[in-house]
N, C-alpha and C positions, 0 to 999 in steps of 0.2 A: 958862665952865668947867663949869657944871651940864649944859649941853647936850652938851658934849664927853664928860663923865663918863657921861651916859645913853647916848650913842652907844657908848662902849667897853663899858659894861655889857651892851648889846644884843648886840654882836659877841661878847663872851665867853660869854654865855648861849647864843647860837646855836651857837657852836663846841662848847660842852659838850654841847648837845642833839644835835648831829650825831654826836659821838663815842659818846654814849649810845645813839643809834638804831643806829649801825653795830655796836656791841657787842650790842645786842638782836637784831639780824638774824643775827649769828654765833651767838648763843645759840639762836635759834629753829632754825637749821639743825642745831645740835648736838642740840637736843631731839628733832627728827624722826629724826635718824640713830640716836640712842640708843634711841629707841622702836622703830624698825624692827629694830635690832640685837637688842633684847630680845625682840621678837616672833619673830624667825627663830631665836633660840636654843632655841626649843621644837621643833626638828626631831625627826623620828622616830629615836630612839636605836637601835632594833632594825634599822632599815634601814641606818643608817650603820655599825653594828657588823658587820653580815653582808655588806653590799654596798658600803660606802664612799660612799654617796650621801646627800646632805641633802635632805630634803623636809619641808614643813610641812603636816600633815593637818588643815586647818581650812576652814570655808566663809568666804565673804566677810564676812558679818556678824560671825562670831566673831573674825575677824582685825581688823575695824574697832573692835570693842569693846575688844579687847585693846590695840590701838594707842592708842586715845584714852585708856585708862586709864594707859598708860606716859607719854603726852604730859603728862597732868595732873599726874602725879607729878614729872616732870622740870621742869615749870613752877614747881611749889610745893614743891620739895625742901627749902627752908630751913625750912618750917613744921615738919618732922620734928625740927628741932634747936632752933630758936628759937621761942618762943611768938608774939612779935610782931616778926618780922624787919624790918629796914629794906631796902626793895626799891626801888632806884633805877631798875631797868630796867622794872618794872611791865608785864611781859608777860602778856597775856590770850589764852588759846587760844579760837578761835571755832568752826572747823568743819574737817572733813576730807572730801575727795573722793577716791575711788579712781579714778584715771585708767585704769589698766590692771592686770590681774593675770595672770600667766603660770603655768599649771599644767604638770605634768610632761609632758603629751602635746601641749602646744601647740607650734606651729612644727615639727611632725614630730619632736618630741623633741630639738631642737637644744640646749636648755639642759642636758639630761641628757648629751648627747654631750660638751658643753664640760666638765662636771664630771668625766666619765670620763677625758678626755684630760688635764685638769689633774692628776688623781690619778696617771695612768699615767706621765706625764712623770717623776715622782719614783720610781716603782716599777719601771719597765721599762728594763733595760739597752739600750744602743744596739745591742749585738751581736745581741740577740734580734730587734729591729726589722729589722736587715739580713738576718737569716736568713729571716724571714717574707717580706720583699720578694723575696728571690732565689728562694725556693721558689715563690712565687705567679707570678713571671715565667716560670719554667721550666714549671710545671704548666699554666699557662694555654695553652701551645702544644698540649697534648693535646686540649683542647677544639676547637681548629682542626682537628686530625686527625679527630675525630668528625664534624665538619661535612664534611670532605673525603670521608669514608666514606659519609655520607648522600648526597652528590652522585654518588658512584660508583654507589650503589644506583639512583639515577634513570637514570643511563646504562644500567645493567644492565637495568632495566625496559624502556626503549625499545628496546634491542637484542634483548632476548628477544621483544619484539613483532615486530621485524624478522624474527627467526628463525621465529617462528610463521607469519608471512605467507609467507615463502619455502617453508617446509615445507607450508603449506596449499595454495599454488599447485602445488607438485610433486605432492602427493597427489591433488588434483582433476584435474590433467592426466593422471595415471596412471589415474584412473577413466574419463576419456574414452577413453583408448587401449584400456583392457581391457574396454570395454563389448561384450558378445557380440552385441548387436542390430545387424543389418546394415540400415541405412535404405534402401539401394539395392534390396535384395532384397524389402523390405516394399513399397516403392512399385511395383515390377514386378508383384508378386502382386496388389496393389490394382488395377493397370491390367488384368491378365488377368481378374479377376473382373468388372470393369465391362464389359470387352469381351464377355464371355459373356452378361451381361444385355442388352447392347445388341443383340447378334445375335439374341437371343430375341425382342425387340421387332420387329425388322425382318423376320425370317424366320418368325415365328410358330411357333418350335419349342416347342410346348406341353409336350414331354416333359422339358424342362429345368426343374429345381426352382429357380425364381427366388428363393423364400424362403431356400433354403439358400445359394445363391450370394451373396445380399445379406448374409445373416448372416455368411458368411466374409469378405466385404468389410469389414464393420463391425469384425470382430475385428482384421483387419490394420490398418484405419484407426486404431482405438483404440491399438493397439500402436505404430504409427508416431507418432501424436500424443503418446503418453506419452514416447517416445524424444525427440521434438523439445522438449517441455517440460523433461525432465530435463537434456537437453544445454544448453538455454538457461540453466537455473538454475546449472549447473556453470560455464558461461562467465561468467555474472554474478558468481558467487563468485570466480572468478579476477580479474575486473575490480576488484571490491571489495578483494581482498587485494593487488592490484597498487597500487592507490591508497593503501591503508594502509601498504604497504611504503615508498612514497615519503615519506609523512608521517612515519612512525616513524624512518626513517633520517635525515631532516632534524632531527627532534627529538633524535636521538642526537648528531648533530653540534652542535646548539645546547647540549645538556647538557654535552658535552665542553668547548665554548667557555666555558660558565659556570664549569666547574671550573678551567679554566686562568686565567680572569679572577680567580677567587677566590684561586688560589695566588699570582698576580702581586700581588694587593692586599695579600698578607701578607708581602711582601718586607720585611725589617727586623724582622718580628715572629717569624718562624721562624728557627731556627738554619739556617745555610747548607746543612748536610748534609741536614737534614730537607727543606728547600725543594727541593734538587736531586733528592732521592729521589722526592718527590711529583710533581714536574714530569716526571721520567723516566717514571714510571708512566703518567701521563695522555697523554704524547706517543706512547707506544707504542700505547695504545688508540685514540688519534685517528687514527694512520696506518692501522690496521686498519679502523676505521669508514669512512675515506675510500675504502679499497679496495672496501668494500661499496657506497658511494655511486657508484662508477664504473660500476655496473651489470654487475659481473662475472658476475652470475647471469642476465643477459639478461632481466630482468623487463620492462624497457621495450619491447624488441623483441618479446617474447612478447605484450605487451599489444596491440601493433598487429595481430598475428595474431588475437588474440581478438576484437578490434573487427571485423575482416574476416569472421570466422566468425559472429559474432553478427548481422551484417547479412544473411548468407545465411539464417540461421534466421528472422530477421524477415521476409524476403521470402517464405519458405516458409509462414509463418503467415498472411501477407497473402493469398497465393494461395488458401488454403483457407478464409479468413474468410467469403467470400461464401456458400459452400455448407455451412459447418460447422453453422449453426443448423438447416438443413434435415436434415442428416445426423443430428444429435442428436435431432430431433423425429420421425424416421421410422425406427423400428427394424426394419421389415419391408416388403416389397412384396407387395401382393395382386394375384392374377391378374385379379380383377375391376376392378382400377384401373390396369391397365398403361398405358393411354393418358394418364392423369394423371401418371405417373412417368417417362414417356419423356424429357421435357424436363429433369427433375431429374437423370436418370442422365447425360444429355449434359453438363450443367454440371459434374458430378463428373469426367467423362472429360476435359473441357477443363482442369479445375484440375490433374488429375494429369499431363497433358501439360506444363503449365507448371511444375510442381514438379520433374518428373523431371530436367531439366538442372541445376537448382539443387542437388538432392541430390548429383549427380555432382561438384559443385565443393566439397562439404564435405570438408576436409582436417584432421580433428581430430588426426591423428597428428602434425601440425606444431606442435601446442600443446605447447611444451616449454621448460624453463628449464635453465640451466647449473648443475645441482645434482644431487647424488646422495647418498642416505643411505649411510653406511658400515655395514659389517656389524656386527651387534650390536644390543642393545636399550638402552633407556634405563635407567640405574642411578639408584637413589634417592640423593639428596645427603644422606646420613645426618648428616654433620657439621653442615651448616647447619640441618637439620630439628631436630636435638637442641638446638642452641643456641636456635632460635626457640621450642621447647617450654619451655625453661628461662625465657626472657624472658616468655612468656605466663603461666606458673605463678607467677612471682615467684622471684627468686633468693635471698631471705633465708633460706630453709630449707636452701640448699646451702652457705651460708657461715657461719652461726651454729651453733657446736657445742653451746653451753650453752643454758640456759633464756632465753627472751626475756621482758622485763617485760610484764605485761598491764595496766599502769596506764593510765588515761585520765582526761581532764578535760573539763569543759564550757568551750569556748573562745568561745562566742557573745558573752559580755559582756566579754571582755578587750580591752584598748586596740587591739591590732592589727586586731580585727574591728569595734569600735565606732567608732574614729576614722578619719577619711579620710586615707589616706597619699598625700602629694604627692611622694614620692620625694626629699624634701630639696631641692627646687628653690629654696626660699627661704633656704637656709642660706648662711652666709658662705663665699665661695670663698677658700681659702688657697693656690690654685695646685697644680699637679699633684704636685709632690714632697711638699709639706706635707700634702696630702689623703691621699696614700698612706701617709704616716707615721701620720696620725691614724686611718686605717682599720686599720692594723696594730695600733695601741694599743688600739682598741676591741675588736678580735678577741682580743687577748691578755687583755684585761680579762674578756671572756666566758669564755675558757678557764680563767682563774684563779679565777673565782667561781661557775662552774656545773659540773654533772656531765655526763659523756657515757658511752657504752657501756663504755669501758675504765676508767672510774673512777666507777661508778654510786654514787648516794647513796640508800639505801633509805628515809631519813626524809623525803624531799621528795615533793611532789605527783607529780612525774614523775622517773623514774630517768635518762632520757636528755634533760636539759635543753638542752644545746647542740644536739642534733639537732632539738629542738622550735624553738629560735631559728632554725635554718636552714630548717626546712620548715613549721612552724606547724600541724601536724595534731594531732588531739585525743588520740591514743594514742601510747605509746612505740614500739609495733611499727610503726605507719605511718611515724613520723618516721625511725626507724632504717632501715627498708626504702628510703625515698627517698634517704637519705644514702648508703646502700650502692650504689644505682643510679647516683648521681652519681660516686662514687669509681670504680665499674666503668667508666664512660665514660672517665674520666681514664686508668685503667690500660689500657683497651682501645686508646686512642690510642698510648700509648708502646709497648705490645706490638706493635702493628701497624707502628710505625716500625722496631722491631727485625726483624720478619719481612721488611720491605722490603729490609733490608741483609743478610739471611742467604740466600745463593744456594742452599744445600742445602734449607732449609725451603721456599723458594719453588719449587724443583723438585718437592718432594713434593706441594705444593698443585697445581701444574700437572698433574702425573700424575693426581692424583685428579679434577681438573676435566676432563681428557680422557676419563677413564673415565665420568664422569657425563654429559657433553654431547658428547663427541667423535663420537658416531654421527651428529650432525646435519650435520657437515662445515662449520661456520662457525667459523673461528679466533677471531674477535672475542668470540664468546660464550664460548668456552673461556677466553679471557683474563679476561673479566669474572667468569666463574664461579670462576676462580682467586682473584680478588680477594675474592669473597664467602667462599670457603673460608678464606682468610687472615684475613678479619675475624672469622669465627666462631672460628677457632683462637685469635685474640688475645683474644676475649671469654671463651672458656673458660679460657684462662690467667689472665685477670683475676679470674675467680671464685676460683682458687686464691690469687691475690695478696690479695684482699680477706679471704678466710679467714684467711690469715697475719696480716694487719693486725689483725683483730679479736681474734686470739690474743696480741697484743702483740708480734709479730715485725716486723722491718724488711723493706721491699721496695725494691730499687734503682729509681730513675726509669727509666733505660734499662738493661736487663738484658744480661748476657753469655750466651754459649751454656751455660756451666756453671750459670747461675742459672735457665735455662728449665726449667719443671716438666713440661709435657705434650708427649708425642709426638703426631703427628697422629692416630694410631689410638687414642691414649689419651683423646682428647677425649670420646668417647661415654660413658665411665664416670668421667671427671674423676679419673683416677688419676695422681698425680704420681710422679715417679721416687723410688725408695726411697733413693738415696744423696744426698738433698738436704741441702745444707750450710746452717748458720746464717749469715744475713747480718747483719753488724755496722755497715754503712755506709749503708744505705738510710734511707727515711723510715718513721716510725711512723704509725699511725692518727691520732694527735693532730696530726701535722704536716699531714695532708691536711685535717683539720677546720679548722686555722688558715687554710689556703688558701681553703677554701670560705667561711669567715667573712670573709676579706679581699675576696672577690669578690661578697659579698651587698650588696644595696641597703642603703645606710647608714640611711635613715629606717626602713625595715621592720625592720632589725636592732634598732634602739633600741626600737621598739614591742614586739618580741618579748621583749627583755630585761625591759621593764616588765611584760609578761604574767607572766613566770616569777616576778618579784619579788612581784607582787600575789597570785598563787596561793599562794606560800609564806607570805607575811605573813598572809593571811587564814586560812590553815590553822593557823598557830602562835599567832597573837596576837588577831586580831579578824576574824571571818567577814564583817563588813560593810565591811572595808577596801577602798577603790577608789583605786588609784594615780593615776587621772586626776583625782581631786579634791585631789591634793597640790599645794601652792603652792611654786614655786621662785623666783619673781621678782615684784616689785610696783613700780608707779610711782604715787606718791601725792602729793596736793596738800593742804597744810594752811594755814589762815588764822589769823594772829595779829594782835592789836591792841595797840599800845603807847601808853599815855597820854602826853600832853605833860607836862613837868616844868619844865625851865628856860625854855622859850618860852611858858609859861602866865602869866608875870608880865605885868601889865596893859600897861605901856608897851612891853615887848618884843613882846608878841603884837600890839600895834597897829602895830608897825613891819615885821612880816614879812608876806609875801603870802599864804601858806597859813595860814588861820585855823581849820582843822578841829581837833577836840578830840584827835585821836590819829593814829597812823600805822598803816597796814594793810600787812601782809607776806603774800605768797603764796609759800610754800616748796615747791618741787617736789623730790621725793626719790625716787630709784630705788634699790632694794636687792634683791639676790638671791644665791643660793648660787653 
């Protein structure tokens, strides 16, 4: 019976001890959680109140000291109430190891992005998210139009080079035809002079002035040689231009092919009417370039003629090569040295006899291409030049009516410049739909909490905070200027789409293109110039649009003819029509800002948000504040020891396998905002 009772007592004590240990384990986890919760309750109230974000501004040691203090209090809380409390758990805190600590800028700011999205889920209506997504999808097509326009510029450059080659060949051929020097006449005169000198040697006609005859021969020879060299140079120029013509026309076809491939790749991205419009434009240009490539200008046939004439020139130079050095070294013939020059003169005579039939075969009038300059002269493309001038000077002065903020900050030590941005590659992937929603929420958060040009805040470090978040420059003016440029590109694309569909305005642009380049006689260049004029017109219209946006007015994405501001001739002075009506259905400047925020790299956007918060917090509250030192998440391991109680009885301890004096718990706990 005694043995049975001892066994029962051991089992009971062990069971009670196990329950005690499990309770102690749960208590240890509770202690660590409460300690962490207490530590994180010390978040920056100012940041939370102004920006809705929770961050703890402490270094690691401060955090650990505070944590250990809370753990100690939570372990011994009964002592604050009872002087000698009965403690059956007997929990003893040993040590803490900080496994990891996440600051606001870690992981490309992913933890901050999560806070923002969690906050905006409650604050942002679904209808606003849908509006942002729809506007972003529509406006993103304009960027594709800008890319299309850039590729058209490449085509224009290559075709302008083709035009330059054709015109250069034509002009050089005309120079050959209009050369007043007659090589046949020169070679005959050279032959006559040499014949006179030869007869003097053989018949000893001492009355002939050999020096004068030879000097006359040299003049004719030098004139003939200069003609041969200049002709050869012009023929070489035609050859070079002919080769360049072939290269550039191939490049033009390749560029058109690239544009067509680009448009085809955007099927499903562009709206169908936009896609059809772009493809129609490029097909027209391609057909005209292919006409050029068919050698309608006879460049290749003319090249064969040039090769033939260059061979004749080469043979002429070869025939004279043997005596040329002697001719150049003997500027006169002396009567005392007639016997020494007799052989030399004979060599010249033979060379002339060999060159004479070659000169007869020169047919430079046959060097010709199927090209004719039309009457008139080149007209300056004032529209395009005016727009290029605006772009080079900066458009901000044309669109901002009021004063521009001159505030600037030092950005060198801000998170976006100090921390390495990995473009959010390590962030959790929520899928395309959810990712877009989260981007819309972060963008709206930015818009709700920061200022922009149309809602400036004079009390902050920068007036145009959203523009800074988008562009990251040190001054308000730089940031505003770059945002304006980006909105201009968006508006330029949509305005160009409108011009593609307006036959009247297309006709006006073609008429101007014909006046500017029609004298060259190359239709494809006229078409490409028309495209450049339309692009310049669209850009000028965009300047008026952005000016309206900055004044708080609305601008339709795709305009109607009634909403169009500039006539083609009004581009040069940016004078919109006077009967302009107020638009009540288009987008505001803020809507374009939301779209730009939506399309921005998500990690860089978070870093720039932290930049602005740090600037404002350090200015208002503590100039040593660094947001990258703020803690937002920790993972901590705490060690606890629990003394034995019910299994410390002698006979019970002897019956159990584990005879250590206590139990060790390692509690891992993660906590964050």
